[in-house]
N, C-alpha and C positions, 0 to 999 in steps of 0.2 A: 400495346399492352394486351395481355391475355387474361381471361377470366373463365373458370369452369364453375358451373352452378348445377346443383342437383335439386330437383323439386320432388319431395317425398311426402307421403301422407297416406291416410286411409283411402279406401276405394270410394269413388263417387263424390269427392269433395271439391273438384274443379281444378286439379293440378294441370291437366291438359289445356283447359281454357286459359289459365294464367300463363302457361308456357307459350301458347299461340299468341296471346296478346303482347307479351314481352318481345317475342320474335317478329312482331309486325305482321303476323298471318291472320289476325282477327281485328275487326274494328271495335268490337264491344266485348265485355266480359259476360256475355249471355249466349245461349245456344245449346243445342244437343250435340253430344259427341259419343263416339263409340269408345269402349274401354281400351286403354293402352295395353298392348301385349308386350311384356318384358320392359324394354327401355326404348324410348324414341329420343334421338339426339338431334337437336336443332342448332345450327351454326349461323351466326349473323354478326354484323358489325354495328356499333352504335356509338353515339357521342354522349358523354356524361359531363354535366356541368362541373366546372372546376378542374377537369382533366384535359390537358392540351392535346393528347393523342386520341385516335380512334380506339375503341375497345373491341377486341375480338372475343365474342362470347360463344362458349360451347355449353349449351343448356341441356341437361339430361332430364327428360320427363319420364319418371319411373311409374310402373304399374303399382296400384294399391292392393292388387290381388296377391294373396299369400301363396298361390300355386306358382 
């Protein structure tokens, strides 16, 4: 099963921290990060309660900068 997810919002609100946490690249929802330039795509597999198959996730972490 496939899922594509876009994380969007204003600059500096923690989109990258949430994306890293969901992708298993961070242990906590705290820390310093550099601003995302453009879009960063994270791909990972996860198991969701109530769904018998593994879920293939493509998570798009977008920049909050209007440039």
